[in-house]
C-alpha positions as CSV (number, residue, x, y, z in Angstrom):
1,M,36.2,17.9,-40.2
2,A,33.5,19.0,-42.6
3,K,29.9,18.3,-41.6
4,Q,29.0,14.7,-42.3
5,V,25.4,13.6,-42.8
6,Q,24.4,10.0,-42.0
7,S,21.2,8.2,-42.4
8,F,19.3,6.0,-40.0
9,N,18.1,2.9,-41.7
10,A,14.4,2.1,-41.8
11,E,14.7,-0.3,-38.8
12,I,16.4,2.3,-36.7
13,K,13.9,5.1,-37.6
14,Q,11.2,2.8,-36.4
15,L,13.0,2.3,-33.1
16,L,13.5,6.0,-32.7
17,D,9.8,6.6,-33.3
18,I,9.1,4.1,-30.4
19,V,11.4,6.0,-28.1
20,I,9.9,9.4,-28.9
21,H,6.2,8.5,-29.1
22,S,5.6,5.4,-27.0
23,L,8.3,4.9,-24.3
24,Y,7.5,7.6,-21.8
25,S,4.1,8.4,-20.2
26,H,4.8,12.1,-19.8
27,K,6.7,14.4,-22.1
28,E,8.1,16.4,-19.2
29,I,10.3,13.4,-18.3
30,F,12.8,14.6,-20.9
31,L,14.1,17.2,-18.5
32,R,14.8,14.6,-15.8
33,E,16.7,12.5,-18.3
34,L,18.9,15.3,-19.6
35,L,19.6,16.7,-16.1
36,S,20.5,13.2,-14.9
37,N,22.9,12.8,-17.8
38,A,24.5,16.2,-17.0
39,S,24.9,15.1,-13.3
40,D,26.5,11.8,-14.4
41,A,28.9,13.7,-16.7
42,I,30.1,15.9,-13.7
43,D,30.5,12.9,-11.5
44,K,32.6,11.2,-14.1
45,L,34.9,14.2,-14.4
46,K,35.3,14.5,-10.7
47,F,36.2,10.8,-10.5
48,Q,38.7,10.9,-13.3
49,S,40.3,14.0,-11.9
50,L,41.4,12.0,-8.8
51,T,44.0,10.3,-11.0
52,H,44.4,13.0,-13.6
53,P,44.2,16.3,-11.6
54,S,45.1,18.3,-14.8
55,L,41.6,17.6,-16.2
56,L,40.1,20.1,-13.7
57,P,40.8,23.9,-14.0
58,S,41.9,25.5,-10.8
59,D,38.7,27.5,-10.5
60,W,36.3,24.7,-11.6
61,E,33.0,24.3,-9.8
62,P,30.3,21.8,-10.9
63,S,27.6,23.5,-13.0
64,I,24.4,22.6,-14.7
65,R,22.5,25.4,-16.3
66,L,19.1,25.8,-18.0
67,S,18.8,28.6,-20.6
68,P,15.3,29.0,-22.0
69,D,14.6,31.5,-24.8
70,A,10.9,32.1,-25.6
71,G,11.8,34.3,-28.7
72,T,13.7,31.5,-30.5
73,K,11.6,28.7,-28.8
74,T,14.8,26.9,-27.6
75,L,15.9,25.4,-24.3
76,K,19.6,24.7,-23.6
77,I,20.9,22.3,-20.9
78,I,24.5,23.1,-20.3
79,D,27.0,21.3,-18.1
80,N,30.8,21.4,-17.4
81,G,31.1,17.7,-17.0
82,I,33.4,15.1,-18.7
83,G,32.2,15.8,-22.2
84,M,32.7,13.4,-25.1
85,T,35.1,12.8,-28.0
86,Q,33.6,12.3,-31.5
87,E,34.1,8.6,-31.1
88,E,32.1,8.6,-27.9
89,V,29.4,10.7,-29.4
90,V,29.0,8.0,-32.1
91,E,29.1,5.3,-29.5
92,F,26.8,6.8,-26.9
93,I,24.5,9.2,-28.8
94,G,24.5,6.8,-31.6
95,T,23.7,3.8,-29.5
96,I,20.4,3.3,-31.3
97,A,21.5,4.9,-34.5
98,R,24.5,2.7,-34.9
99,S,23.5,-0.6,-33.4
100,G,20.1,-1.5,-34.8
101,A,17.2,-3.5,-33.3
102,K,19.4,-6.3,-31.9
103,A,21.6,-4.0,-29.9
104,F,18.6,-2.0,-28.7
105,M,17.1,-5.2,-27.3
106,Q,20.4,-6.1,-25.9
107,M,20.7,-2.8,-24.2
108,N,17.3,-3.2,-22.7
109,A,18.4,-6.6,-21.3
110,E,21.7,-5.1,-20.0
111,M,19.8,-2.5,-18.0
112,K,18.4,-5.3,-15.9
113,T,21.8,-6.4,-14.8
114,K,23.7,-3.1,-15.1
115,P,21.5,-0.3,-13.8
116,E,24.4,2.1,-13.9
117,L,23.7,2.3,-17.7
118,I,20.5,4.1,-16.9
119,G,21.1,7.9,-17.2
120,Q,23.9,7.6,-19.7
121,F,23.5,9.0,-23.2
122,G,21.4,6.8,-25.3
123,V,17.7,6.2,-24.8
124,G,17.4,8.9,-22.1
125,F,19.0,11.4,-24.5
126,Y,16.5,10.6,-27.3
127,S,13.6,11.5,-25.0
128,A,14.5,15.1,-26.0
129,F,12.7,14.4,-29.3
130,M,9.4,14.2,-27.5
131,V,9.4,18.0,-27.2
132,A,11.9,19.1,-29.9
133,D,11.8,18.8,-33.6
134,K,15.5,19.4,-33.8
135,V,18.2,18.6,-31.2
136,T,21.8,20.1,-31.3
137,L,24.5,18.7,-29.1
138,H,27.8,20.4,-28.7
139,T,30.4,18.6,-26.6
140,Q,34.1,18.6,-25.8
141,K,36.0,16.0,-23.8
142,A,38.0,17.0,-20.8
143,G,41.7,17.4,-21.7
144,S,40.9,17.9,-25.4
145,N,40.6,21.0,-27.6
146,D,38.4,19.3,-30.2
147,G,34.7,19.7,-29.9
148,T,31.9,17.9,-31.7
149,V,28.5,19.0,-32.9
150,W,25.8,16.4,-33.3
151,E,22.5,17.4,-34.8
152,S,19.3,15.6,-35.8
153,Q,15.7,16.3,-36.5
154,G,14.8,12.7,-35.6
155,D,13.5,12.2,-39.2
156,G,16.0,9.7,-40.4
157,T,19.4,11.5,-40.5
158,Y,21.9,13.1,-38.2
159,S,25.0,15.1,-38.8
160,L,28.5,15.3,-37.2
161,E,30.9,18.2,-37.3
162,S,34.2,19.1,-35.6
163,V,33.8,22.5,-33.9
164,P,35.6,23.6,-30.7
165,R,33.2,24.4,-27.8
166,P,33.4,28.1,-26.7
167,D,32.9,27.1,-23.1
168,G,35.6,24.4,-23.3
169,T,35.0,21.1,-21.5
170,G,31.4,20.0,-21.1
171,T,28.2,19.6,-23.1
172,T,25.4,21.9,-24.4
173,I,22.2,20.4,-25.6
174,T,19.9,22.8,-27.5
175,L,16.3,21.8,-28.0
176,H,14.4,23.5,-30.8
177,L,10.9,23.1,-29.3
178,K,8.0,21.8,-31.2
179,E,4.7,23.6,-31.9
180,F,2.2,21.5,-30.0
181,Q,-1.6,21.4,-30.6
182,E,-3.7,22.8,-27.8
183,E,-5.3,19.4,-27.1
184,E,-1.9,17.9,-26.4
185,E,-1.7,19.9,-23.1
186,V,2.1,20.2,-23.2
187,Q,3.7,22.7,-20.9
188,N,5.6,25.7,-22.1
189,F,9.2,24.5,-21.6
190,T,10.6,28.0,-22.0
191,D,8.6,29.3,-19.1
192,A,10.7,29.8,-16.0
193,W,8.0,28.7,-13.6
194,V,7.4,25.5,-15.5
195,L,11.1,24.7,-15.5
196,K,11.5,25.4,-11.8
197,S,8.6,23.2,-10.9
198,L,9.9,20.3,-13.0
199,V,13.3,20.6,-11.5
200,K,11.7,20.6,-8.0
201,K,9.6,17.5,-8.9
202,Y,12.3,15.3,-10.6
203,S,15.8,16.7,-9.8
204,D,15.5,18.5,-6.6
205,F,18.1,16.3,-4.8
206,I,20.7,16.0,-7.6
207,A,24.0,16.7,-5.9
208,H,25.1,19.5,-8.2
209,P,23.5,23.0,-8.5
210,I,21.0,23.4,-11.4
211,K,20.9,27.1,-12.2
212,M,18.9,29.5,-14.4
213,K,19.0,33.2,-15.0
214,G,16.5,35.0,-12.7
215,E,15.2,38.5,-12.9
216,K,18.4,40.0,-11.4
217,E,20.8,37.1,-10.8
218,D,21.3,33.4,-11.2
219,E,18.8,31.2,-9.2
220,T,19.6,27.7,-8.0
221,L,16.6,25.6,-8.7
222,N,17.3,22.5,-6.7
223,S,17.8,22.1,-3.0
224,Q,20.6,19.4,-3.3
225,K,19.6,18.3,0.2
226,A,19.1,14.5,-0.1
227,L,18.3,14.2,3.6
228,W,18.2,10.4,3.4
229,L,21.8,10.2,2.4
230,K,23.0,11.9,5.6
231,S,23.7,10.1,8.8
232,P,20.7,10.2,11.2
233,S,23.0,11.7,13.8
234,E,23.5,14.8,11.6
235,I,19.7,15.4,11.2
236,S,17.6,17.3,13.6
237,K,14.0,16.3,14.6
238,E,12.8,19.6,13.0
239,E,14.6,18.7,9.7
240,Y,12.9,15.3,9.6
241,K,9.5,16.9,10.3
242,E,10.0,19.5,7.6
243,F,10.9,16.9,5.0
244,Y,7.9,14.8,6.0
245,Q,5.6,17.8,5.5
246,H,7.3,18.5,2.2
247,L,6.8,14.9,1.1
248,T,3.3,14.3,2.2
249,H,1.7,17.8,2.5
250,D,0.5,16.6,6.0
251,W,1.0,19.4,8.5
252,N,0.7,17.1,11.5
253,D,3.9,15.7,13.1
254,P,4.8,12.1,12.0
255,L,4.4,9.5,14.7
256,R,7.7,7.8,14.0
257,T,10.7,8.3,11.6
258,V,12.6,5.3,10.3
259,H,15.9,6.2,8.6
260,Y,18.4,3.6,7.7
261,K,20.8,2.3,5.1
262,A,20.6,-1.3,4.0
263,E,23.9,-2.9,3.2
264,G,25.1,-6.3,2.0
265,T,23.8,-8.0,-1.1
266,M,21.3,-5.2,-1.7
267,E,22.2,-1.6,-0.8
268,F,19.7,1.3,-0.6
269,N,18.8,4.2,1.6
270,A,15.3,4.5,3.1
271,L,13.6,7.3,4.9
272,L,10.2,6.2,6.1
273,Y,7.5,7.8,8.2
274,L,4.6,6.5,10.3
275,P,1.9,9.2,10.2
276,G,0.1,10.3,13.3
277,K,-3.3,10.8,11.6
278,K,-5.1,9.5,8.6
279,P,-5.1,11.7,5.6
280,W,-8.5,13.0,4.6
281,N,-8.7,10.7,1.6
282,Y,-7.5,7.6,3.3
283,N,-8.9,4.4,1.8
284,M,-10.9,6.3,-0.8
285,R,-11.0,4.6,-4.2
286,D,-8.5,7.1,-5.8
287,M,-6.1,7.1,-2.9
288,E,-2.5,6.5,-4.0
289,Y,0.0,4.8,-1.8
290,G,3.6,3.5,-1.9
291,L,7.0,4.9,-1.5
292,S,8.7,7.5,-3.7
293,L,11.6,5.9,-5.7
294,Y,14.9,7.6,-6.4
295,I,17.8,6.3,-8.3
296,K,21.1,8.0,-7.3
297,R,19.1,11.1,-6.0
298,V,17.0,11.3,-9.3
299,F,13.2,11.0,-8.8
300,I,11.8,8.1,-10.8
301,M,8.2,7.7,-9.5
302,S,5.9,8.4,-6.6
303,D,3.5,5.9,-5.1
304,C,5.6,2.9,-6.0
305,K,3.4,0.0,-4.9
306,D,6.0,-2.6,-5.7
307,L,8.1,-1.5,-2.7
308,L,5.4,-1.8,-0.1
309,P,2.6,-4.4,0.7
310,S,-0.9,-2.8,0.6
311,Y,-1.5,-3.4,4.3
312,L,1.4,-0.9,5.0
313,R,-0.1,1.7,2.7
314,F,-0.1,4.2,5.6
315,V,3.7,4.4,5.5
316,K,5.1,7.4,3.7
317,G,8.7,8.0,2.6
318,L,11.2,7.0,-0.1
319,V,13.8,4.6,-1.2
320,D,17.0,5.6,-3.0
321,S,18.9,2.8,-4.7
322,S,21.5,2.4,-7.5
323,D,20.8,-1.4,-7.7
324,L,17.3,-1.4,-9.0
325,S,16.4,-2.6,-12.5
326,L,14.0,-0.3,-14.3
327,N,12.7,-0.7,-17.8
328,V,14.4,1.3,-20.5
329,S,12.3,4.4,-20.0
330,R,13.1,4.4,-16.2
331,E,9.4,4.6,-15.4
332,L,8.5,1.1,-14.4
333,L,10.2,-1.4,-12.2
334,Q,11.2,-4.8,-13.5
335,Q,9.7,-7.6,-11.5
336,D,12.8,-9.3,-10.2
337,R,14.6,-10.4,-7.1
338,Q,15.9,-6.9,-6.3
339,V,12.4,-5.4,-5.9
340,S,11.4,-8.3,-3.7
341,Q,14.5,-7.8,-1.5
342,I,13.8,-4.2,-0.9
343,R,10.1,-4.9,-0.3
344,K,11.0,-7.6,2.3
345,N,13.6,-5.4,3.9
346,V,11.3,-2.3,4.2
347,T,8.4,-4.5,5.5
348,N,10.6,-6.1,8.2
349,K,11.9,-2.6,9.2
350,V,8.4,-1.2,9.6
351,L,7.1,-4.2,11.5
352,G,10.1,-4.1,13.8
353,T,9.5,-0.4,14.5
354,L,5.8,-1.1,15.3
355,K,6.8,-3.9,17.7
356,D,9.3,-1.6,19.4
357,L,6.6,1.1,19.7
358,L,4.1,-1.4,21.2
359,S,6.5,-2.7,23.8
360,K,8.0,0.7,24.8
361,E,5.3,3.3,24.2
362,R,1.9,1.5,24.5
363,T,-0.2,4.7,24.5
364,A,1.5,6.0,21.3
365,Y,0.9,2.6,19.7
366,E,-2.7,2.5,20.7
367,D,-3.1,6.0,19.1
368,F,-1.5,4.5,15.9
369,W,-3.8,1.5,16.2
370,T,-6.9,3.7,16.3
371,E,-5.9,5.3,13.0
372,F,-4.4,2.4,11.1
373,G,-5.1,-0.8,13.0
374,A,-7.8,-2.1,10.6
375,T,-5.3,-1.6,7.7
376,L,-2.5,-3.5,9.4
377,K,-4.8,-6.4,10.1
378,E,-5.2,-7.0,6.4
379,G,-1.7,-8.4,6.4
380,L,-2.7,-11.5,8.3
381,P,-4.8,-13.1,5.5
382,S,-2.6,-11.6,2.7
383,D,1.0,-12.0,3.9
384,S,1.7,-15.5,5.3
385,S,5.5,-14.9,5.5
386,N,5.0,-12.2,8.1
387,K,2.0,-13.8,9.9
388,E,3.9,-14.4,13.2
389,K,5.2,-10.9,13.4
390,L,1.8,-9.4,12.6
391,Q,-0.2,-11.5,15.1
392,D,2.0,-10.1,17.9
393,L,1.1,-6.5,16.8
394,I,-2.7,-6.9,16.6
395,L,-4.8,-5.2,19.3
396,F,-8.3,-6.4,20.2
397,H,-11.2,-5.0,22.3
398,S,-12.3,-7.6,24.9
399,T,-14.8,-8.2,27.6
400,S,-12.1,-8.0,30.3
401,S,-11.8,-4.2,30.3
402,D,-12.0,-1.0,28.2
403,K,-8.3,-1.3,27.4
404,M,-7.3,-3.1,24.2
405,T,-5.3,-6.4,24.5
406,T,-2.8,-8.4,22.5
407,L,-3.2,-12.1,22.0
408,D,-0.2,-12.7,24.2
409,E,-1.8,-10.7,27.0
410,Y,-5.1,-12.6,26.5
411,V,-3.4,-16.0,26.8
412,T,-1.6,-15.0,30.1
413,R,-5.1,-14.1,31.6
414,M,-6.8,-17.3,30.5
415,K,-8.4,-19.3,33.3
416,E,-7.1,-22.8,34.0
417,A,-10.3,-24.4,32.8
418,Q,-10.4,-22.4,29.6
419,K,-9.6,-24.4,26.4
420,D,-9.7,-21.8,23.6
421,I,-9.4,-18.2,22.7
422,Y,-12.9,-17.0,22.3
423,Y,-14.1,-14.2,20.0
424,I,-17.3,-12.7,18.5
425,T,-17.6,-10.6,15.3
426,G,-20.2,-7.9,14.8
427,D,-20.9,-4.4,13.5
428,S,-20.2,-2.4,16.7
429,L,-18.9,-2.7,20.2
430,S,-22.3,-1.9,21.8
431,Q,-23.9,-4.7,19.8
432,V,-21.4,-7.4,20.6
433,H,-21.0,-6.3,24.3
434,N,-24.7,-7.0,24.9
435,S,-24.8,-10.2,22.8
436,P,-26.7,-13.2,24.3
437,Y,-23.8,-15.4,23.0
438,L,-21.7,-14.0,25.9
439,E,-24.1,-15.2,28.6
440,K,-22.4,-18.4,29.7
441,L,-18.9,-17.1,29.1
442,K,-19.5,-14.2,31.4
443,E,-20.9,-16.6,34.0
444,K,-17.7,-18.7,33.8
445,G,-15.5,-15.6,33.7
446,F,-14.1,-16.4,30.3
447,E,-12.7,-13.4,28.4
448,V,-14.0,-12.9,24.8
449,L,-12.4,-10.8,22.0
450,L,-14.8,-8.3,20.4
451,L,-14.1,-8.0,16.7
452,V,-15.9,-5.2,14.9
453,D,-13.8,-4.2,11.9
454,P,-15.1,-5.6,8.6
455,V,-11.6,-7.1,7.9
456,D,-11.8,-9.2,11.1
457,E,-13.8,-12.0,9.4
458,W,-10.9,-12.5,7.0
459,V,-8.4,-12.2,9.9
460,V,-9.9,-15.0,11.9
461,S,-10.2,-17.2,8.9
462,S,-6.4,-17.1,8.6
463,L,-5.5,-16.8,12.2
464,T,-6.9,-20.1,13.5
465,E,-4.6,-20.5,16.5
466,F,-2.1,-18.7,18.7
467,K,0.5,-20.4,20.9
468,G,-1.3,-23.7,20.7
469,K,-4.7,-22.2,21.6
470,K,-7.5,-22.5,19.0
471,L,-9.4,-19.3,18.1
472,Q,-13.1,-20.2,18.6
473,S,-16.1,-18.2,17.5
474,I,-18.8,-18.2,20.1
475,T,-21.4,-18.0,17.4
476,R,-20.7,-21.4,16.0
477,E,-22.1,-24.8,16.9
478,G,-20.2,-27.1,19.3
479,L,-19.0,-24.4,21.7
480,D,-17.4,-26.5,24.4
481,L,-17.3,-24.5,27.7
482,D,-17.7,-27.2,30.3
483,T,-15.1,-29.5,31.9
484,E,-15.5,-33.3,31.7
485,E,-16.8,-33.3,35.3
486,E,-19.4,-30.6,34.5
487,K,-20.5,-32.5,31.4
488,Q,-21.1,-35.7,33.3
489,K,-23.0,-33.8,36.0
490,K,-25.3,-32.2,33.4
491,A,-25.7,-35.2,31.1
492,E,-28.8,-36.6,32.8
493,E,-30.3,-33.1,33.1
494,K,-29.8,-32.5,29.4
495,K,-31.3,-35.9,28.5
496,Q,-34.4,-35.1,30.6
497,A,-34.8,-31.7,29.0
498,E,-34.6,-33.2,25.5
499,D,-37.3,-35.8,26.4
500,T,-39.5,-33.1,28.0
501,L,-39.2,-30.6,25.2
502,K,-39.3,-33.1,22.3
503,P,-42.8,-32.0,21.2
504,V,-41.7,-28.3,21.1
505,L,-38.4,-29.2,19.2
506,D,-40.4,-31.2,16.6
507,S,-43.0,-28.4,16.2
508,M,-40.3,-25.7,15.8
509,K,-38.3,-27.8,13.3
510,K,-41.5,-28.2,11.2
511,A,-42.5,-24.5,11.5
512,L,-39.0,-23.3,10.6
513,A,-38.0,-25.9,8.1
514,D,-37.4,-23.3,5.4
515,D,-35.4,-21.0,7.6
516,V,-33.1,-23.2,9.8
517,K,-31.0,-26.3,9.4
518,D,-32.0,-27.7,12.8
519,V,-33.4,-26.8,16.3
520,V,-31.5,-28.0,19.3
521,L,-31.0,-27.4,23.0
522,S,-28.5,-24.7,23.8
523,D,-25.6,-25.0,26.3
524,R,-24.5,-21.4,25.9
525,L,-27.7,-19.4,26.9
526,T,-28.6,-18.6,30.5
527,Q,-31.2,-15.8,30.0
528,T,-32.1,-15.4,26.3
529,P,-34.7,-17.9,24.9
530,A,-32.9,-18.6,21.6
531,C,-30.0,-17.8,19.3
532,L,-28.8,-18.8,15.9
533,V,-25.4,-20.5,15.4
534,S,-23.5,-21.4,12.3
535,S,-22.3,-24.8,11.4
536,S,-18.5,-25.3,11.6
537,Q,-18.1,-25.3,7.9
538,D,-20.5,-22.5,7.0
539,P,-19.8,-18.7,6.9
540,S,-20.9,-16.8,9.9
541,A,-23.9,-14.5,9.8
542,H,-21.6,-11.5,9.9
543,M,-19.6,-12.7,7.0
544,Q,-22.7,-13.3,4.9
545,K,-23.8,-9.7,5.8
546,L,-20.5,-8.3,4.7
547,M,-20.5,-10.2,1.4
548,S,-24.0,-9.0,0.7
549,Q,-22.9,-5.4,1.3
550,M,-20.2,-6.0,-1.3
551,G,-22.7,-7.3,-3.8
552,K,-21.5,-10.9,-3.5
553,E,-24.5,-12.9,-2.4
554,Y,-24.1,-16.6,-1.7
555,S,-25.6,-18.7,-4.5
556,T,-27.9,-20.5,-2.1
557,P,-29.0,-19.2,1.3
558,V,-26.9,-20.6,4.2
559,K,-29.2,-22.1,6.8
560,R,-28.1,-22.0,10.4
561,I,-29.0,-23.9,13.6
562,L,-31.5,-22.4,16.1
563,E,-30.5,-23.2,19.7
564,I,-33.1,-22.8,22.4
565,N,-32.6,-22.3,26.2
566,P,-34.4,-25.2,27.9
567,K,-34.6,-23.3,31.2
568,H,-36.4,-20.4,29.7
569,P,-40.1,-20.4,30.8
570,V,-41.4,-19.7,27.3
571,F,-40.8,-23.3,26.3
572,S,-42.8,-24.8,29.3
573,K,-45.6,-22.5,28.1
574,M,-45.2,-23.7,24.5
575,L,-45.7,-27.3,25.7
576,K,-49.3,-26.4,26.6
577,A,-50.0,-24.3,23.5
578,S,-51.8,-25.5,20.4
579,E,-49.9,-26.4,17.3
580,E,-50.9,-23.2,15.6
581,Q,-49.7,-21.1,18.6
582,Q,-46.4,-23.1,18.6
583,K,-45.9,-22.2,15.0
584,K,-46.4,-18.5,15.7
585,W,-44.1,-18.6,18.7
586,A,-41.4,-20.4,16.8
587,E,-41.5,-17.7,14.1
588,I,-41.3,-15.0,16.8
589,L,-38.4,-16.7,18.5
590,Y,-36.5,-17.0,15.2
591,A,-37.1,-13.3,14.5
592,Q,-35.9,-12.4,18.0
593,A,-32.7,-14.5,17.4
594,L,-32.1,-12.6,14.2
595,L,-32.5,-9.2,15.9
596,T,-30.3,-10.0,18.9
597,E,-27.4,-11.0,16.6
598,G,-27.8,-7.8,14.5
599,S,-29.4,-9.3,11.4
600,S,-32.4,-7.9,9.6
601,L,-35.8,-9.5,9.5
602,P,-37.1,-11.1,6.3
603,D,-40.6,-9.8,7.1
604,P,-40.6,-6.9,9.7
605,V,-44.3,-6.2,9.2
606,K,-45.3,-9.8,10.0
607,F,-43.1,-9.8,13.1
608,S,-44.6,-6.6,14.5
609,Q,-48.1,-7.9,13.9
610,Q,-47.3,-11.2,15.8
611,V,-45.8,-9.2,18.7
612,A,-48.9,-7.0,18.8
613,E,-51.1,-10.1,19.0
614,L,-49.1,-11.5,21.9
615,M,-49.4,-8.2,23.7
616,V,-53.2,-8.3,23.3
617,Q,-53.4,-11.9,24.5
618,A,-51.2,-11.1,27.5
619,A,-53.4,-8.1,28.4
620,E,-56.6,-10.2,28.1
621,G,-55.1,-12.9,30.2
622,Q,-54.6,-10.5,33.1
623,H,-58.3,-9.7,33.3
């Protein structure tokens, strides 16, 4: 057949421009697309040869070859796969050219329900025009002696010609590479090192060898070792470690390897790793996280956040699925049920692995917790569907010992008279360990959880109870520590103290009216003269501090309640003091309460002057 030249209509040319100039983020993607097409063509030939053995020559071996030529500025991608008839060239290569905008949109929609279309000739093939100003395709169908040459400059026309292919069955795509401007920063696609690195990046695990002429002999550029597709029983610990280091560039051993195949309504292979140590850039602003995504061994993207919740961002690894819907450029996931299923499955698997580690290897789990515990806790306020699983995995410091505890272990140690699970939040363990808020709880032998991670304030706002026990902050008002019998015994004592100290309470309320909501007698202090507590509906002092550090100040200052210890001798002294002295002492006690909880003083200079005056007065009183 003589060469035929056909024209794209205006609508089609516009679509082709979109594919070439707008569809892909990186021009280098073209190589992934064309190598994937070549791999598919080989797979199809092998499949068809099962029922038609004559299609395969006796000495046939699958082959994909790259042939760069810097002199002519061309790059050839050659395979010995199924090839195409001229009708199939028109159908597949001409998918856009023949069908128009309506069919283009239809194909985009089809890819959501038929991911197997991805990688076939069509849109992926046209990515070649991102780097080539002319593309020549020479193909010959298995079992046929008739070859077809398709050629286009992507400028509105393409040609078809019947020419037997010298190599017989298969396809050769010749890219006549463009002259790019320096500012475009496009790699030299005739450079052997560039091609090797791109194959390693995108197509390393394609099942068929990708070869290129080396200095002396052919080099195979891809490893073909898709470790995740093997049975775990066939893989050594050293191979898992080697792949982890290749994937993450972390030369430490992984803490745990999770390798499995999900089957049923959604099938995929997953190879996941729990690292032993934080990477150096963990939680930095530019840190990337997520799993690498492969479709039928072909690399699609790294750091795919859609497959992993952010509180599991320490997990490394990959997912390989043939059931995922991508957009037409194969770069972005469609937001659909398939993605949610994989995400749910992966999350459950990781949480199950952590639970197993906690129950069977406590020391190893505590090492993991030291590195990534604060991150895992983020799941409690953000992932309600997994709240029960997560609350069983959380470890806490507590007043009972230096060892960390789970909530379940805490509950089993609770004293019979204890009503709630008690906790305190703060900036450091040393600060909360010595907090005056603990005084009465220590006296009663009640254990208190010590929460010192910034995320803990959000954790306890969502984790309000566990196994029917309420989580209660010991820095809030209404802390109920006594039994009914103890309350009755102390009722008269409390009434008497209120009557006795009423002048002091009234004086302090007046002096601190701008600073506190109220001044009341405390039932939680045994040694410290005063402390500040938050109302049940107000944010804690620690939460206010954290919000301030993030630049999110509350619109109006949140006043708290000052509780005073009626048994402390300072208040019997205040009864005898003048009104002016009571005001000064009230201000000093308020400042002390701020300091003991770890808050900053509104006026440190004034406080130091007041303390100095007290010291002078005390010294004079001794003489």
